[in-house]
C-alpha positions as CSV (number, residue, x, y, z in Angstrom):
1,M,-5.5,42.2,4.6
2,T,-2.9,42.7,7.3
3,E,-1.3,39.3,8.3
4,K,-2.0,38.2,11.8
5,A,0.5,35.9,13.7
6,N,-1.0,32.6,14.8
7,H,1.0,32.7,18.0
8,P,2.1,36.3,18.5
9,V,5.1,36.8,20.9
10,K,3.7,39.4,23.3
11,S,7.1,40.6,24.5
12,L,8.2,41.2,20.9
13,G,5.0,43.2,20.4
14,K,5.9,45.4,23.3
15,T,9.4,45.9,21.9
16,F,8.0,47.1,18.6
17,A,5.5,49.4,20.4
18,I,8.5,51.1,22.1
19,V,10.4,51.4,18.8
20,E,7.3,52.9,17.1
21,L,6.8,55.4,19.9
22,L,10.5,56.4,19.9
23,K,10.2,56.9,16.1
24,E,7.3,59.3,16.7
25,R,8.7,61.1,19.7
26,R,12.4,61.1,18.5
27,A,13.5,60.9,22.1
28,A,11.9,60.4,25.5
29,P,12.7,59.5,29.1
30,L,11.7,56.2,30.6
31,Y,8.7,57.4,32.6
32,E,7.1,59.1,29.6
33,L,7.4,56.0,27.5
34,A,5.9,53.8,30.2
35,A,3.1,56.2,30.8
36,E,2.2,56.6,27.1
37,L,2.3,52.9,26.5
38,D,0.5,52.1,29.8
39,M,3.3,49.7,30.7
40,N,5.3,49.1,33.9
41,K,8.5,51.2,34.0
42,S,10.6,48.1,34.8
43,T,9.2,46.3,31.8
44,V,9.9,49.2,29.5
45,H,13.4,49.5,31.0
46,N,14.1,45.8,30.3
47,H,13.1,46.2,26.7
48,L,15.1,49.4,26.3
49,S,18.2,47.8,27.9
50,T,17.9,44.9,25.5
51,L,17.6,47.3,22.5
52,R,20.7,49.2,23.8
53,E,22.7,46.0,24.2
54,H,22.0,45.2,20.5
55,E,22.7,48.8,19.6
56,Y,19.3,49.7,18.3
57,V,18.7,52.3,21.0
58,V,21.0,54.9,22.5
59,K,20.6,56.8,25.8
60,D,21.4,60.5,26.0
61,G,21.2,61.7,29.6
62,D,17.7,60.6,30.8
63,E,16.3,60.2,27.2
64,Y,16.3,57.2,24.9
65,R,16.3,57.4,21.1
66,L,16.6,55.0,18.2
67,S,20.1,54.5,16.9
68,L,21.4,55.0,13.4
69,K,21.7,51.3,13.1
70,F,18.1,51.5,11.7
71,L,19.5,53.8,9.0
72,H,22.1,51.2,8.1
73,I,19.4,48.5,7.8
74,G,17.3,50.8,5.6
75,G,20.2,51.6,3.4
76,V,21.0,47.9,2.8
77,L,17.4,47.2,2.0
78,R,17.1,50.1,-0.4
79,N,20.3,49.1,-2.2
80,D,18.8,45.7,-2.8
81,V,15.9,47.2,-4.8
82,D,16.9,47.2,-8.4
83,L,14.4,50.0,-9.2
84,Y,16.4,52.4,-6.9
85,E,19.8,51.6,-8.4
86,V,18.6,52.1,-11.9
87,A,16.3,55.1,-11.3
88,K,18.5,57.3,-9.0
89,P,20.6,59.0,-11.7
90,K,17.6,59.5,-13.9
91,L,15.7,61.2,-11.1
92,D,18.7,63.5,-10.5
93,D,18.6,64.5,-14.2
94,L,14.8,65.1,-14.0
95,A,15.1,67.3,-10.9
96,A,17.9,69.3,-12.5
97,E,15.8,69.7,-15.7
98,T,12.6,70.8,-14.1
99,G,14.0,72.4,-10.9
100,E,11.3,70.6,-8.9
101,L,11.1,67.9,-6.3
102,V,11.2,64.4,-7.9
103,T,10.3,61.3,-6.0
104,L,10.6,57.5,-6.5
105,A,8.4,55.1,-4.7
106,T,7.3,51.5,-4.7
107,E,4.3,49.7,-3.2
108,E,4.6,47.6,-0.1
109,R,1.9,46.6,2.4
110,G,-0.6,48.8,0.6
111,L,1.4,52.0,0.9
112,A,3.8,53.9,-1.3
113,V,7.3,53.7,0.2
114,V,9.7,56.5,-0.8
115,L,12.9,55.1,-2.1
116,Y,14.6,58.3,-3.3
117,R,14.1,62.1,-3.6
118,A,15.9,64.5,-5.8
119,K,15.6,68.3,-5.4
120,G,15.9,70.8,-8.2
121,A,16.8,74.4,-7.7
122,Q,13.3,75.6,-6.9
123,A,12.0,72.4,-5.2
124,V,9.4,72.7,-2.4
125,E,10.0,71.3,1.0
126,I,7.4,68.7,2.1
127,D,7.1,66.3,5.0
128,T,8.4,63.2,3.2
129,H,11.7,61.4,3.5
130,V,13.4,58.3,2.2
131,G,11.6,55.4,3.8
132,G,8.5,57.5,4.4
133,Q,5.1,56.0,3.6
134,V,2.2,57.6,2.0
135,T,-1.3,56.4,1.2
136,L,-2.0,55.4,-2.3
137,H,-5.4,56.8,-3.0
138,N,-4.5,60.4,-2.5
139,S,-1.1,60.7,-4.0
140,G,0.1,60.9,-7.6
141,L,2.6,58.2,-6.9
142,G,0.0,56.0,-5.3
143,K,-2.6,56.4,-8.1
144,A,0.0,55.7,-10.8
145,I,0.7,52.4,-8.9
146,L,-2.9,51.5,-8.1
147,A,-3.9,52.0,-11.7
148,N,-1.5,49.2,-12.8
149,L,-2.3,46.7,-10.0
150,P,-4.8,43.8,-10.5
151,D,-8.3,44.8,-9.5
152,E,-8.3,42.3,-6.6
153,R,-5.2,43.8,-5.2
154,V,-6.6,47.3,-5.4
155,D,-9.7,46.0,-3.5
156,E,-7.5,44.5,-0.8
157,I,-5.6,47.7,-0.3
158,V,-8.7,49.8,-0.1
159,A,-10.2,47.3,2.4
160,Q,-7.0,47.4,4.5
161,R,-6.1,51.1,4.4
162,G,-9.4,52.7,3.7
163,L,-9.8,56.0,1.9
164,P,-9.0,58.6,4.6
165,A,-9.2,62.3,3.7
166,A,-6.0,64.3,4.0
167,T,-7.4,67.5,2.3
168,P,-10.8,68.5,1.0
169,N,-9.7,67.3,-2.4
170,T,-8.9,63.7,-1.3
171,I,-10.9,61.0,-3.1
172,T,-12.8,59.2,-0.4
173,D,-15.4,57.3,-2.6
174,S,-14.4,54.0,-4.0
175,A,-16.5,54.4,-7.2
176,R,-14.9,57.7,-7.9
177,L,-11.4,56.2,-7.2
178,E,-12.2,53.4,-9.7
179,N,-13.1,55.9,-12.4
180,E,-10.0,57.9,-11.6
181,L,-7.7,54.9,-11.9
182,Q,-9.2,53.9,-15.2
183,Q,-8.4,57.4,-16.5
184,V,-4.8,57.1,-15.1
185,E,-4.3,53.8,-16.9
186,A,-5.6,55.2,-20.1
187,D,-3.5,58.4,-19.9
188,G,-0.3,56.8,-18.6
189,Y,0.1,59.3,-15.8
190,A,-1.6,60.4,-12.5
191,F,-2.4,63.9,-11.3
192,D,-2.6,64.8,-7.7
193,D,-4.5,68.1,-7.3
194,E,-3.9,69.1,-3.7
195,E,-5.1,65.7,-2.6
196,Q,-2.4,65.1,0.0
197,W,-1.0,68.5,0.7
198,R,-2.8,71.8,0.3
199,G,-1.1,74.0,-2.3
200,L,0.8,71.2,-3.9
201,R,0.2,69.4,-7.2
202,C,2.0,66.2,-8.4
203,I,2.2,64.4,-11.7
204,S,3.4,60.8,-11.6
205,A,4.1,58.0,-14.1
206,P,4.4,54.3,-13.4
207,V,7.4,52.2,-14.0
208,L,6.3,49.0,-15.6
209,T,8.1,45.8,-16.7
210,D,7.7,44.3,-20.2
211,D,4.8,42.2,-19.0
212,G,3.0,45.1,-17.4
213,V,4.0,44.5,-13.7
214,V,4.3,47.8,-11.9
215,K,7.6,48.3,-10.2
216,G,6.9,51.7,-8.7
217,A,6.3,55.3,-9.8
218,I,8.1,58.6,-10.3
219,S,6.5,61.9,-9.5
220,I,7.2,65.6,-10.0
221,S,5.8,67.8,-7.2
222,A,5.4,71.6,-7.5
223,P,3.3,74.5,-6.0
224,K,-0.1,74.6,-7.7
225,N,0.7,77.9,-9.4
226,R,3.6,76.4,-11.3
227,M,1.5,73.5,-12.4
228,G,-1.6,75.5,-13.1
229,S,-1.6,76.1,-16.8
230,E,-2.4,73.4,-19.4
231,S,0.9,74.0,-21.2
232,A,3.0,73.7,-18.0
233,R,1.1,70.6,-17.0
234,R,1.8,69.0,-20.4
235,E,5.6,69.8,-20.0
236,Y,5.7,68.1,-16.6
237,V,3.7,65.1,-18.0
238,E,6.1,64.7,-20.9
239,A,9.1,65.0,-18.6
240,V,8.0,62.4,-16.0
241,K,6.7,59.9,-18.6
242,N,10.0,60.1,-20.5
243,T,12.0,59.5,-17.4
244,A,9.8,56.6,-16.4
245,N,10.2,55.1,-19.9
246,I,14.0,55.4,-19.7
247,V,14.0,53.7,-16.3
248,E,11.8,50.9,-17.8
249,L,14.3,50.4,-20.6
250,S,17.2,50.4,-18.2
251,I,15.6,47.7,-16.1
252,T,14.8,45.6,-19.1
253,Y,18.3,45.8,-20.7
254,S,20.6,46.2,-17.7
């Protein structure tokens, strides 16, 4: 479950609300931020001024936006993840080999967090980016991760995040999800059949440690017509599983 602070700092909560809104809006003037957050303009201005003083917000004319200092923080955090450092060149190779979009993600807070994307020559453009978060139950990356988590952790994630539908193909029934995850564990890969984006299919393999702990997952995403035949699907499965295995070996022996 989501952790709750015993003694939450209300002013800090307001600051994060402003940051989250700026993330969504990209840029906005003071009066719009105050109106949308139902906060006094002077209060919002005080928070923005403090964020500007610490260089987390910049002001362009009448509009405020988040600064690239957040990008620096994200880069530092990502570079501390050993999975990213080891997997990055392997994903570049896989993208070049298949020509498709290849993604690396790890689980945090019950979501799949994108650590890296590599684009092949015919890669599709989808609305994900480094640092982006996707739900686990309706993505190839997520199902590959869920299938290798302890049952109690899976139950916690489902209770926390639910099983919201993104497309008509999304699994929204817990019993069906359980059966799907059992199949994923047995096969060693997950298949996302337009469950998060219409027209897009993904095949994903988990990255596991020697003792079976899941570090993350690697996926190949392609338009459904390029992943339609059984022979094409087998080729993608073999490619992503081989890459995941190489990453596993690299983590073990690096």
